PDB file of N, CA, C and O in Angstrom:
ATOM      1  N   UNK A   1      11.051 -53.938 123.969  1.00  0.00           N
ATOM      2  CA  UNK A   1       9.924 -53.595 123.090  1.00  0.00           C
ATOM      3  C   UNK A   1      10.045 -52.145 122.604  1.00  0.00           C
ATOM      4  O   UNK A   1      10.482 -51.237 123.312  1.00  0.00           O
ATOM      5  N   UNK A   2       9.657 -52.013 121.439  1.00  0.00           N
ATOM      6  CA  UNK A   2       9.770 -50.641 120.675  1.00  0.00           C
ATOM      7  C   UNK A   2       8.698 -49.774 121.376  1.00  0.00           C
ATOM      8  O   UNK A   2       7.729 -50.219 121.991  1.00  0.00           O
ATOM      9  N   UNK A   3       9.018 -48.456 121.193  1.00  0.00           N
ATOM     10  CA  UNK A   3       8.138 -47.365 121.734  1.00  0.00           C
ATOM     11  C   UNK A   3       6.751 -47.562 121.201  1.00  0.00           C
ATOM     12  O   UNK A   3       6.556 -47.800 120.009  1.00  0.00           O
ATOM     13  N   UNK A   4       5.770 -47.461 122.099  1.00  0.00           N
ATOM     14  CA  UNK A   4       4.443 -47.543 121.762  1.00  0.00           C
ATOM     15  C   UNK A   4       3.895 -48.970 121.380  1.00  0.00           C
ATOM     16  O   UNK A   4       2.785 -49.155 120.881  1.00  0.00           O
ATOM     17  N   UNK A   5       4.771 -49.911 121.662  1.00  0.00           N
ATOM     18  CA  UNK A   5       4.278 -51.299 121.380  1.00  0.00           C
ATOM     19  C   UNK A   5       4.068 -51.614 119.964  1.00  0.00           C
ATOM     20  O   UNK A   5       3.235 -52.465 119.652  1.00  0.00           O
ATOM     21  N   UNK A   6       4.789 -50.967 119.050  1.00  0.00           N
ATOM     22  CA  UNK A   6       4.513 -51.128 117.597  1.00  0.00           C
ATOM     23  C   UNK A   6       5.212 -52.399 117.077  1.00  0.00           C
ATOM     24  O   UNK A   6       4.892 -52.865 115.983  1.00  0.00           O
ATOM     25  N   UNK A   7       6.209 -52.994 117.882  1.00  0.00           N
ATOM     26  CA  UNK A   7       6.856 -54.230 117.342  1.00  0.00           C
ATOM     27  C   UNK A   7       5.969 -55.411 117.239  1.00  0.00           C
ATOM     28  O   UNK A   7       6.222 -56.343 116.476  1.00  0.00           O
ATOM     29  N   UNK A   8       4.955 -55.370 117.991  1.00  0.00           N
ATOM     30  CA  UNK A   8       3.984 -56.517 117.994  1.00  0.00           C
ATOM     31  C   UNK A   8       3.343 -56.720 116.789  1.00  0.00           C
ATOM     32  O   UNK A   8       2.916 -57.835 116.487  1.00  0.00           O
ATOM     33  N   UNK A   9       3.217 -55.639 115.980  1.00  0.00           N
ATOM     34  CA  UNK A   9       2.412 -55.630 114.685  1.00  0.00           C
ATOM     35  C   UNK A   9       3.259 -55.551 113.417  1.00  0.00           C
ATOM     36  O   UNK A   9       2.728 -55.451 112.311  1.00  0.00           O
ATOM     37  N   UNK A  10       4.560 -55.597 113.585  1.00  0.00           N
ATOM     38  CA  UNK A  10       5.468 -55.345 112.382  1.00  0.00           C
ATOM     39  C   UNK A  10       5.371 -56.405 111.399  1.00  0.00           C
ATOM     40  O   UNK A  10       5.644 -56.157 110.225  1.00  0.00           O
ATOM     41  N   UNK A  11       4.985 -57.638 111.789  1.00  0.00           N
ATOM     42  CA  UNK A  11       4.886 -58.813 110.875  1.00  0.00           C
ATOM     43  C   UNK A  11       3.618 -58.912 110.237  1.00  0.00           C
ATOM     44  O   UNK A  11       3.495 -59.794 109.387  1.00  0.00           O
ATOM     45  N   UNK A  12       2.576 -58.112 110.511  1.00  0.00           N
ATOM     46  CA  UNK A  12       1.229 -58.239 110.026  1.00  0.00           C
ATOM     47  C   UNK A  12       1.204 -58.118 108.478  1.00  0.00           C
ATOM     48  O   UNK A  12       0.482 -58.853 107.804  1.00  0.00           O
ATOM     49  N   UNK A  13       2.055 -57.117 107.901  1.00  0.00           N
ATOM     50  CA  UNK A  13       2.035 -56.974 106.442  1.00  0.00           C
ATOM     51  C   UNK A  13       2.443 -58.295 105.719  1.00  0.00           C
ATOM     52  O   UNK A  13       1.813 -58.780 104.779  1.00  0.00           O
ATOM     53  N   UNK A  14       3.549 -58.806 106.259  1.00  0.00           N
ATOM     54  CA  UNK A  14       4.055 -60.138 105.668  1.00  0.00           C
ATOM     55  C   UNK A  14       3.089 -61.133 105.804  1.00  0.00           C
ATOM     56  O   UNK A  14       2.784 -61.825 104.833  1.00  0.00           O
ATOM     57  N   UNK A  15       2.512 -61.303 107.020  1.00  0.00           N
ATOM     58  CA  UNK A  15       1.598 -62.423 107.284  1.00  0.00           C
ATOM     59  C   UNK A  15       0.191 -62.229 106.326  1.00  0.00           C
ATOM     60  O   UNK A  15      -0.354 -63.190 105.783  1.00  0.00           O
ATOM     61  N   UNK A  16      -0.243 -60.985 106.228  1.00  0.00           N
ATOM     62  CA  UNK A  16      -1.456 -60.840 105.391  1.00  0.00           C
ATOM     63  C   UNK A  16      -1.148 -61.121 103.918  1.00  0.00           C
ATOM     64  O   UNK A  16      -2.039 -61.559 103.191  1.00  0.00           O
ATOM     65  N   UNK A  17       0.120 -60.876 103.441  1.00  0.00           N
ATOM     66  CA  UNK A  17       0.348 -61.100 102.110  1.00  0.00           C
ATOM     67  C   UNK A  17       0.328 -62.629 101.835  1.00  0.00           C
ATOM     68  O   UNK A  17       0.116 -63.006 100.682  1.00  0.00           O
ATOM     69  N   UNK A  18       0.532 -63.507 102.802  1.00  0.00           N
ATOM     70  CA  UNK A  18       0.433 -64.911 102.590  1.00  0.00           C
ATOM     71  C   UNK A  18      -0.850 -65.534 102.734  1.00  0.00           C
ATOM     72  O   UNK A  18      -0.918 -66.758 102.626  1.00  0.00           O
ATOM     73  N   UNK A  19      -1.975 -64.788 102.986  1.00  0.00           N
ATOM     74  CA  UNK A  19      -3.284 -65.335 103.256  1.00  0.00           C
ATOM     75  C   UNK A  19      -3.832 -66.129 102.035  1.00  0.00           C
ATOM     76  O   UNK A  19      -4.409 -67.197 102.239  1.00  0.00           O
ATOM     77  N   UNK A  20      -3.685 -65.683 100.868  1.00  0.00           N
ATOM     78  CA  UNK A  20      -4.115 -66.543  99.633  1.00  0.00           C
ATOM     79  C   UNK A  20      -3.298 -67.938  99.565  1.00  0.00           C
ATOM     80  O   UNK A  20      -3.824 -69.008  99.258  1.00  0.00           O
ATOM     81  N   UNK A  21      -2.168 -67.797  99.839  1.00  0.00           N
ATOM     82  CA  UNK A  21      -1.222 -69.044  99.936  1.00  0.00           C
ATOM     83  C   UNK A  21      -1.756 -70.062 101.027  1.00  0.00           C
ATOM     84  O   UNK A  21      -1.844 -71.279 100.858  1.00  0.00           O
ATOM     85  N   UNK A  22      -2.086 -69.392 102.131  1.00  0.00           N
ATOM     86  CA  UNK A  22      -2.512 -70.283 103.269  1.00  0.00           C
ATOM     87  C   UNK A  22      -3.888 -70.880 103.005  1.00  0.00           C
ATOM     88  O   UNK A  22      -4.176 -71.989 103.454  1.00  0.00           O
ATOM     89  N   UNK A  23      -4.724 -70.174 102.298  1.00  0.00           N
ATOM     90  CA  UNK A  23      -6.052 -70.671 101.919  1.00  0.00           C
ATOM     91  C   UNK A  23      -5.915 -71.814 101.043  1.00  0.00           C
ATOM     92  O   UNK A  23      -6.616 -72.807 101.235  1.00  0.00           O
ATOM     93  N   UNK A  24      -4.998 -71.763 100.011  1.00  0.00           N
ATOM     94  CA  UNK A  24      -4.773 -72.838  99.175  1.00  0.00           C
ATOM     95  C   UNK A  24      -4.174 -74.025  99.877  1.00  0.00           C
ATOM     96  O   UNK A  24      -4.544 -75.162  99.587  1.00  0.00           O
ATOM     97  N   UNK A  25      -3.276 -73.798 100.776  1.00  0.00           N
ATOM     98  CA  UNK A  25      -2.766 -74.975 101.608  1.00  0.00           C
ATOM     99  C   UNK A  25      -3.940 -75.579 102.379  1.00  0.00           C
ATOM    100  O   UNK A  25      -4.064 -76.803 102.327  1.00  0.00           O
ATOM    101  N   UNK A  26      -4.809 -74.863 103.083  1.00  0.00           N
ATOM    102  CA  UNK A  26      -5.851 -75.503 103.803  1.00  0.00           C
ATOM    103  C   UNK A  26      -6.757 -76.308 102.866  1.00  0.00           C
ATOM    104  O   UNK A  26      -7.210 -77.393 103.231  1.00  0.00           O
ATOM    105  N   UNK A  27      -7.020 -75.799 101.687  1.00  0.00           N
ATOM    106  CA  UNK A  27      -7.824 -76.617 100.675  1.00  0.00           C
ATOM    107  C   UNK A  27      -7.070 -77.847 100.326  1.00  0.00           C
ATOM    108  O   UNK A  27      -7.658 -78.927 100.279  1.00  0.00           O
ATOM    109  N   UNK A  28      -5.925 -77.756 100.103  1.00  0.00           N
ATOM    110  CA  UNK A  28      -5.140 -78.945  99.686  1.00  0.00           C
ATOM    111  C   UNK A  28      -4.989 -80.161 100.633  1.00  0.00           C
ATOM    112  O   UNK A  28      -4.752 -81.317 100.282  1.00  0.00           O
ATOM    113  N   UNK A  29      -5.186 -79.654 102.025  1.00  0.00           N
ATOM    114  CA  UNK A  29      -5.009 -80.728 103.045  1.00  0.00           C
ATOM    115  C   UNK A  29      -5.974 -81.847 102.916  1.00  0.00           C
ATOM    116  O   UNK A  29      -5.714 -82.984 103.308  1.00  0.00           O
ATOM    117  N   UNK A  30      -7.131 -81.490 102.341  1.00  0.00           N
ATOM    118  CA  UNK A  30      -8.290 -82.520 102.208  1.00  0.00           C
ATOM    119  C   UNK A  30      -8.054 -83.476 101.072  1.00  0.00           C
ATOM    120  O   UNK A  30      -8.907 -84.346 100.895  1.00  0.00           O
ATOM    121  N   UNK A  31      -6.975 -83.424 100.255  1.00  0.00           N
ATOM    122  CA  UNK A  31      -6.908 -84.365  99.190  1.00  0.00           C
ATOM    123  C   UNK A  31      -5.825 -85.333  99.452  1.00  0.00           C
ATOM    124  O   UNK A  31      -4.932 -85.127 100.275  1.00  0.00           O
ATOM    125  N   UNK A  32      -5.932 -86.415  98.711  1.00  0.00           N
ATOM    126  CA  UNK A  32      -4.901 -87.579  99.054  1.00  0.00           C
ATOM    127  C   UNK A  32      -3.527 -87.281  98.273  1.00  0.00           C
ATOM    128  O   UNK A  32      -2.474 -87.842  98.576  1.00  0.00           O
ATOM    129  N   UNK A  33      -3.642 -86.372  97.273  1.00  0.00           N
ATOM    130  CA  UNK A  33      -2.386 -86.180  96.504  1.00  0.00           C
ATOM    131  C   UNK A  33      -2.507 -84.794  95.943  1.00  0.00           C
ATOM    132  O   UNK A  33      -3.600 -84.245  95.800  1.00  0.00           O
ATOM    133  N   UNK A  34      -1.257 -84.190  95.601  1.00  0.00           N
ATOM    134  CA  UNK A  34      -1.261 -82.917  94.915  1.00  0.00           C
ATOM    135  C   UNK A  34      -1.975 -82.903  93.584  1.00  0.00           C
ATOM    136  O   UNK A  34      -2.598 -81.920  93.185  1.00  0.00           O
ATOM    137  N   UNK A  35      -1.856 -84.067  92.897  1.00  0.00           N
ATOM    138  CA  UNK A  35      -2.577 -84.146  91.588  1.00  0.00           C
ATOM    139  C   UNK A  35      -4.064 -84.092  91.741  1.00  0.00           C
ATOM    140  O   UNK A  35      -4.730 -83.395  90.976  1.00  0.00           O
ATOM    141  N   UNK A  36      -4.567 -84.736  92.613  1.00  0.00           N
ATOM    142  CA  UNK A  36      -6.088 -84.673  92.868  1.00  0.00           C
ATOM    143  C   UNK A  36      -6.457 -83.289  93.280  1.00  0.00           C
ATOM    144  O   UNK A  36      -7.520 -82.795  92.902  1.00  0.00           O
ATOM    145  N   UNK A  37      -5.660 -82.677  94.005  1.00  0.00           N
ATOM    146  CA  UNK A  37      -5.982 -81.237  94.524  1.00  0.00           C
ATOM    147  C   UNK A  37      -5.934 -80.396  93.315  1.00  0.00           C
ATOM    148  O   UNK A  37      -6.848 -79.599  93.103  1.00  0.00           O
ATOM    149  N   UNK A  38      -4.989 -80.505  92.548  1.00  0.00           N
ATOM    150  CA  UNK A  38      -4.833 -79.558  91.287  1.00  0.00           C
ATOM    151  C   UNK A  38      -6.030 -79.816  90.359  1.00  0.00           C
ATOM    152  O   UNK A  38      -6.576 -78.843  89.840  1.00  0.00           O
ATOM    153  N   UNK A  39      -6.446 -80.973  90.130  1.00  0.00           N
ATOM    154  CA  UNK A  39      -7.532 -81.262  89.229  1.00  0.00           C
ATOM    155  C   UNK A  39      -8.837 -80.668  89.801  1.00  0.00           C
ATOM    156  O   UNK A  39      -9.612 -80.103  89.029  1.00  0.00           O
ATOM    157  N   UNK A  40      -9.095 -80.762  91.018  1.00  0.00           N
ATOM    158  CA  UNK A  40     -10.238 -80.260  91.646  1.00  0.00           C
ATOM    159  C   UNK A  40     -10.171 -78.684  91.601  1.00  0.00           C
ATOM    160  O   UNK A  40     -11.106 -78.041  91.123  1.00  0.00           O
ATOM    161  N   UNK A  41      -9.102 -78.111  92.085  1.00  0.00           N
ATOM    162  CA  UNK A  41      -8.952 -76.616  92.212  1.00  0.00           C
ATOM    163  C   UNK A  41      -8.991 -76.029  90.815  1.00  0.00           C
ATOM    164  O   UNK A  41      -9.582 -74.963  90.642  1.00  0.00           O
ATOM    165  N   UNK A  42      -8.431 -76.623  89.860  1.00  0.00           N
ATOM    166  CA  UNK A  42      -8.469 -76.023  88.561  1.00  0.00           C
ATOM    167  C   UNK A  42      -9.847 -75.796  88.059  1.00  0.00           C
ATOM    168  O   UNK A  42     -10.127 -74.769  87.441  1.00  0.00           O
ATOM    169  N   UNK A  43     -10.797 -76.818  88.332  1.00  0.00           N
ATOM    170  CA  UNK A  43     -12.163 -76.602  87.942  1.00  0.00           C
ATOM    171  C   UNK A  43     -12.958 -75.729  88.854  1.00  0.00           C
ATOM    172  O   UNK A  43     -13.843 -74.988  88.426  1.00  0.00           O
ATOM    173  N   UNK A  44     -12.639 -75.819  90.105  1.00  0.00           N
ATOM    174  CA  UNK A  44     -13.291 -75.019  91.115  1.00  0.00           C
ATOM    175  C   UNK A  44     -12.943 -73.561  91.050  1.00  0.00           C
ATOM    176  O   UNK A  44     -13.730 -72.724  91.492  1.00  0.00           O
ATOM    177  N   UNK A  45     -11.819 -73.234  90.528  1.00  0.00           N
ATOM    178  CA  UNK A  45     -11.498 -71.839  90.523  1.00  0.00           C
ATOM    179  C   UNK A  45     -12.280 -71.019  89.611  1.00  0.00           C
ATOM    180  O   UNK A  45     -12.358 -69.796  89.730  1.00  0.00           O
ATOM    181  N   UNK A  46     -12.928 -71.771  88.595  1.00  0.00           N
ATOM    182  CA  UNK A  46     -13.818 -70.916  87.685  1.00  0.00           C
ATOM    183  C   UNK A  46     -15.177 -70.730  88.287  1.00  0.00           C
ATOM    184  O   UNK A  46     -15.889 -69.794  87.924  1.00  0.00           O
ATOM    185  N   UNK A  47     -15.584 -71.644  89.252  1.00  0.00           N
ATOM    186  CA  UNK A  47     -16.927 -71.570  89.781  1.00  0.00           C
ATOM    187  C   UNK A  47     -16.974 -70.750  91.020  1.00  0.00           C
ATOM    188  O   UNK A  47     -17.925 -69.996  91.226  1.00  0.00           O
ATOM    189  N   UNK A  48     -15.897 -70.877  91.925  1.00  0.00           N
ATOM    190  CA  UNK A  48     -15.941 -70.204  93.076  1.00  0.00           C
ATOM    191  C   UNK A  48     -16.243 -68.678  93.115  1.00  0.00           C
ATOM    192  O   UNK A  48     -16.942 -68.245  94.031  1.00  0.00           O
ATOM    193  N   UNK A  49     -15.768 -67.877  92.202  1.00  0.00           N
ATOM    194  CA  UNK A  49     -16.002 -66.516  92.210  1.00  0.00           C
ATOM    195  C   UNK A  49     -17.521 -66.148  92.063  1.00  0.00           C
ATOM    196  O   UNK A  49     -17.969 -65.092  92.511  1.00  0.00           O
ATOM    197  N   UNK A  50     -18.234 -67.017  91.455  1.00  0.00           N
ATOM    198  CA  UNK A  50     -19.629 -66.875  91.203  1.00  0.00           C
ATOM    199  C   UNK A  50     -20.293 -66.776  92.597  1.00  0.00           C
ATOM    200  O   UNK A  50     -21.277 -66.052  92.745  1.00  0.00           O
ATOM    201  N   UNK A  51     -19.816 -67.428  93.532  1.00  0.00           N
ATOM    202  CA  UNK A  51     -20.526 -67.417  94.937  1.00  0.00           C
ATOM    203  C   UNK A  51     -19.820 -66.520  95.851  1.00  0.00           C
ATOM    204  O   UNK A  51     -20.078 -66.567  97.054  1.00  0.00           O
ATOM    205  N   UNK A  52     -18.924 -65.680  95.369  1.00  0.00           N
ATOM    206  CA  UNK A  52     -18.309 -64.660  96.308  1.00  0.00           C
ATOM    207  C   UNK A  52     -18.401 -63.325  95.673  1.00  0.00           C
ATOM    208  O   UNK A  52     -17.515 -62.892  94.936  1.00  0.00           O
ATOM    209  N   UNK A  53     -19.501 -62.666  95.971  1.00  0.00           N
ATOM    210  CA  UNK A  53     -19.792 -61.307  95.274  1.00  0.00           C
ATOM    211  C   UNK A  53     -19.043 -60.072  95.910  1.00  0.00           C
ATOM    212  O   UNK A  53     -19.350 -58.944  95.523  1.00  0.00           O
ATOM    213  N   UNK A  54     -18.164 -60.230  96.780  1.00  0.00           N
ATOM    214  CA  UNK A  54     -17.520 -59.166  97.455  1.00  0.00           C
ATOM    215  C   UNK A  54     -18.433 -58.525  98.426  1.00  0.00           C
ATOM    216  O   UNK A  54     -18.862 -57.387  98.239  1.00  0.00           O
ATOM    217  N   UNK A  55     -18.767 -59.315  99.570  1.00  0.00           N
ATOM    218  CA  UNK A  55     -19.713 -58.864 100.543  1.00  0.00           C
ATOM    219  C   UNK A  55     -19.373 -57.477 101.148  1.00  0.00           C
ATOM    220  O   UNK A  55     -20.279 -56.685 101.406  1.00  0.00           O
ATOM    221  N   UNK A  56     -18.125 -57.196 101.365  1.00  0.00           N
ATOM    222  CA  UNK A  56     -17.759 -55.910 101.905  1.00  0.00           C
ATOM    223  C   UNK A  56     -18.218 -54.601 101.009  1.00  0.00           C
ATOM    224  O   UNK A  56     -18.191 -53.476 101.506  1.00  0.00           O
ATOM    225  N   UNK A  57     -18.587 -54.805  99.823  1.00  0.00           N
ATOM    226  CA  UNK A  57     -19.055 -53.781  98.943  1.00  0.00           C
ATOM    227  C   UNK A  57     -20.460 -53.631  98.836  1.00  0.00           C
ATOM    228  O   UNK A  57     -20.952 -52.694  98.208  1.00  0.00           O
ATOM    229  N   UNK A  58     -21.190 -54.564  99.456  1.00  0.00           N
ATOM    230  CA  UNK A  58     -22.639 -54.528  99.338  1.00  0.00           C
ATOM    231  C   UNK A  58     -23.335 -54.365 100.616  1.00  0.00           C
ATOM    232  O   UNK A  58     -22.780 -54.804 101.623  1.00  0.00           O
ATOM    233  N   UNK A  59     -24.513 -53.775 100.715  1.00  0.00           N
ATOM    234  CA  UNK A  59     -25.343 -53.776 101.880  1.00  0.00           C
ATOM    235  C   UNK A  59     -25.829 -55.125 102.019  1.00  0.00           C
ATOM    236  O   UNK A  59     -25.609 -55.969 101.150  1.00  0.00           O
ATOM    237  N   UNK A  60     -26.546 -55.395 103.179  1.00  0.00           N
ATOM    238  CA  UNK A  60     -27.170 -56.772 103.408  1.00  0.00           C
ATOM    239  C   UNK A  60     -28.246 -57.040 102.390  1.00  0.00           C
ATOM    240  O   UNK A  60     -28.361 -58.162 101.896  1.00  0.00           O
ATOM    241  N   UNK A  61     -29.065 -56.006 102.053  1.00  0.00           N
ATOM    242  CA  UNK A  61     -30.169 -56.238 101.081  1.00  0.00           C
ATOM    243  C   UNK A  61     -29.604 -56.452  99.734  1.00  0.00           C
ATOM    244  O   UNK A  61     -30.148 -57.268  98.990  1.00  0.00           O
ATOM    245  N   UNK A  62     -28.527 -55.770  99.341  1.00  0.00           N
ATOM    246  CA  UNK A  62     -27.950 -55.876  97.981  1.00  0.00           C
ATOM    247  C   UNK A  62     -27.279 -57.334  97.979  1.00  0.00           C
ATOM    248  O   UNK A  62     -27.315 -57.988  96.937  1.00  0.00           O
ATOM    249  N   UNK A  63     -26.723 -57.806  99.025  1.00  0.00           N
ATOM    250  CA  UNK A  63     -25.932 -59.001  99.061  1.00  0.00           C
ATOM    251  C   UNK A  63     -27.052 -60.094  98.830  1.00  0.00           C
ATOM    252  O   UNK A  63     -26.945 -60.881  97.890  1.00  0.00           O
ATOM    253  N   UNK A  64     -28.056 -60.131  99.640  1.00  0.00           N
ATOM    254  CA  UNK A  64     -29.148 -61.127  99.495  1.00  0.00           C
ATOM    255  C   UNK A  64     -29.711 -61.114  98.136  1.00  0.00           C
ATOM    256  O   UNK A  64     -30.002 -62.182  97.597  1.00  0.00           O
ATOM    257  N   UNK A  65     -29.896 -59.926  97.507  1.00  0.00           N
ATOM    258  CA  UNK A  65     -30.487 -59.909  96.157  1.00  0.00           C
ATOM    259  C   UNK A  65     -29.491 -60.515  95.163  1.00  0.00           C
ATOM    260  O   UNK A  65     -29.856 -61.303  94.290  1.00  0.00           O
ATOM    261  N   UNK A  66     -28.303 -60.149  95.313  1.00  0.00           N
ATOM    262  CA  UNK A  66     -27.293 -60.622  94.398  1.00  0.00           C
ATOM    263  C   UNK A  66     -27.087 -62.164  94.476  1.00  0.00           C
ATOM    264  O   UNK A  66     -26.939 -62.861  93.473  1.00  0.00           O
ATOM    265  N   UNK A  67     -27.091 -62.630  95.736  1.00  0.00           N
ATOM    266  CA  UNK A  67     -26.829 -64.154  95.951  1.00  0.00           C
ATOM    267  C   UNK A  67     -28.097 -64.976  95.484  1.00  0.00           C
ATOM    268  O   UNK A  67     -28.029 -66.115  95.021  1.00  0.00           O
ATOM    269  N   UNK A  68     -29.243 -64.267  95.663  1.00  0.00           N
ATOM    270  CA  UNK A  68     -30.507 -64.974  95.107  1.00  0.00           C
ATOM    271  C   UNK A  68     -30.423 -65.110  93.612  1.00  0.00           C
ATOM    272  O   UNK A  68     -30.727 -66.191  93.107  1.00  0.00           O
ATOM    273  N   UNK A  69     -30.021 -64.068  92.838  1.00  0.00           N
ATOM    274  CA  UNK A  69     -29.821 -64.012  91.437  1.00  0.00           C
ATOM    275  C   UNK A  69     -28.701 -65.002  91.028  1.00  0.00           C
ATOM    276  O   UNK A  69     -28.828 -65.712  90.030  1.00  0.00           O
ATOM    277  N   UNK A  70     -27.688 -65.033  91.755  1.00  0.00           N
ATOM    278  CA  UNK A  70     -26.528 -65.946  91.296  1.00  0.00           C
ATOM    279  C   UNK A  70     -27.008 -67.487  91.494  1.00  0.00           C
ATOM    280  O   UNK A  70     -26.708 -68.359  90.679  1.00  0.00           O
ATOM    281  N   UNK A  71     -27.705 -67.709  92.542  1.00  0.00           N
ATOM    282  CA  UNK A  71     -28.217 -68.972  92.856  1.00  0.00           C
ATOM    283  C   UNK A  71     -29.201 -69.478  91.786  1.00  0.00           C
ATOM    284  O   UNK A  71     -29.142 -70.630  91.355  1.00  0.00           O
ATOM    285  N   UNK A  72     -30.132 -68.548  91.364  1.00  0.00           N
ATOM    286  CA  UNK A  72     -30.909 -68.859  90.259  1.00  0.00           C
ATOM    287  C   UNK A  72     -30.361 -69.176  88.975  1.00  0.00           C
ATOM    288  O   UNK A  72     -30.787 -70.077  88.252  1.00  0.00           O
ATOM    289  N   UNK A  73     -29.284 -68.316  88.678  1.00  0.00           N
ATOM    290  CA  UNK A  73     -28.471 -68.653  87.425  1.00  0.00           C
ATOM    291  C   UNK A  73     -27.697 -69.938  87.563  1.00  0.00           C
ATOM    292  O   UNK A  73     -27.531 -70.668  86.586  1.00  0.00           O
ATOM    293  N   UNK A  74     -27.201 -70.242  88.799  1.00  0.00           N
ATOM    294  CA  UNK A  74     -26.521 -71.476  88.908  1.00  0.00           C
ATOM    295  C   UNK A  74     -27.462 -72.723  88.722  1.00  0.00           C
ATOM    296  O   UNK A  74     -27.125 -73.733  88.105  1.00  0.00           O
ATOM    297  N   UNK A  75     -28.713 -72.529  89.345  1.00  0.00           N
ATOM    298  CA  UNK A  75     -29.694 -73.706  89.184  1.00  0.00           C
ATOM    299  C   UNK A  75     -30.157 -73.801  87.640  1.00  0.00           C
ATOM    300  O   UNK A  75     -30.396 -74.907  87.156  1.00  0.00           O
ATOM    301  N   UNK A  76     -30.262 -72.774  86.977  1.00  0.00           N
ATOM    302  CA  UNK A  76     -30.639 -72.798  85.490  1.00  0.00           C
ATOM    303  C   UNK A  76     -29.518 -73.535  84.668  1.00  0.00           C
ATOM    304  O   UNK A  76     -29.780 -74.402  83.834  1.00  0.00           O
ATOM    305  N   UNK A  77     -28.234 -73.111  84.979  1.00  0.00           N
ATOM    306  CA  UNK A  77     -27.105 -73.851  84.236  1.00  0.00           C
ATOM    307  C   UNK A  77     -26.980 -75.228  84.662  1.00  0.00           C
ATOM    308  O   UNK A  77     -26.784 -76.085  83.800  1.00  0.00           O
ATOM    309  N   UNK A  78     -27.065 -75.540  85.847  1.00  0.00           N
ATOM    310  CA  UNK A  78     -26.878 -76.973  86.349  1.00  0.00           C
ATOM    311  C   UNK A  78     -28.025 -77.860  86.195  1.00  0.00           C
ATOM    312  O   UNK A  78     -27.912 -79.085  86.223  1.00  0.00           O
ATOM    313  N   UNK A  79     -29.277 -77.162  86.009  1.00  0.00           N
ATOM    314  CA  UNK A  79     -30.457 -78.024  85.950  1.00  0.00           C
ATOM    315  C   UNK A  79     -30.925 -78.553  87.339  1.00  0.00           C
ATOM    316  O   UNK A  79     -31.636 -79.556  87.402  1.00  0.00           O
ATOM    317  N   UNK A  80     -30.571 -77.955  88.325  1.00  0.00           N
ATOM    318  CA  UNK A  80     -30.922 -78.339  89.659  1.00  0.00           C
ATOM    319  C   UNK A  80     -32.078 -77.354  90.292  1.00  0.00           C
ATOM    320  O   UNK A  80     -32.229 -76.191  89.918  1.00  0.00           O
ATOM    321  N   UNK A  81     -32.802 -77.936  91.218  1.00  0.00           N
ATOM    322  CA  UNK A  81     -33.892 -77.281  91.880  1.00  0.00           C
ATOM    323  C   UNK A  81     -33.270 -76.551  93.071  1.00  0.00           C
ATOM    324  O   UNK A  81     -32.299 -77.045  93.643  1.00  0.00           O
ATOM    325  N   UNK A  82     -33.809 -75.374  93.465  1.00  0.00           N
ATOM    326  CA  UNK A  82     -33.256 -74.703  94.721  1.00  0.00           C
ATOM    327  C   UNK A  82     -33.649 -75.643  95.900  1.00  0.00           C
ATOM    328  O   UNK A  82     -34.748 -76.196  95.947  1.00  0.00           O
ATOM    329  N   UNK A  83     -32.763 -75.777  96.771  1.00  0.00           N
ATOM    330  CA  UNK A  83     -33.056 -76.527  98.094  1.00  0.00           C
ATOM    331  C   UNK A  83     -34.014 -75.787  98.874  1.00  0.00           C
ATOM    332  O   UNK A  83     -33.862 -74.572  98.994  1.00  0.00           O
ATOM    333  N   UNK A  84     -35.009 -76.396  99.434  1.00  0.00           N
ATOM    334  CA  UNK A  84     -36.088 -75.560 100.314  1.00  0.00           C
ATOM    335  C   UNK A  84     -35.573 -75.500 101.607  1.00  0.00           C
ATOM    336  O   UNK A  84     -36.197 -74.916 102.493  1.00  0.00           O
TER     337      UNK A  84
END
């Protein structure tokens, strides 16, 4: 083992760089074929960021306000009522 136990964490940078790829792999597991996955994910990729406001940049109050506004916008665009 390296001095200070640093060898345990040497691979973290490589593993963290693969996180977006792993997220896509997890999402694709639910589909019967790569074609179905691609069709869904190509449409979903435009919608998904709308519901991901960057929680780590906002306080809890700001996050709740932002999400309420985004949900209102979503309901207006899709013509759906907010779930009670």
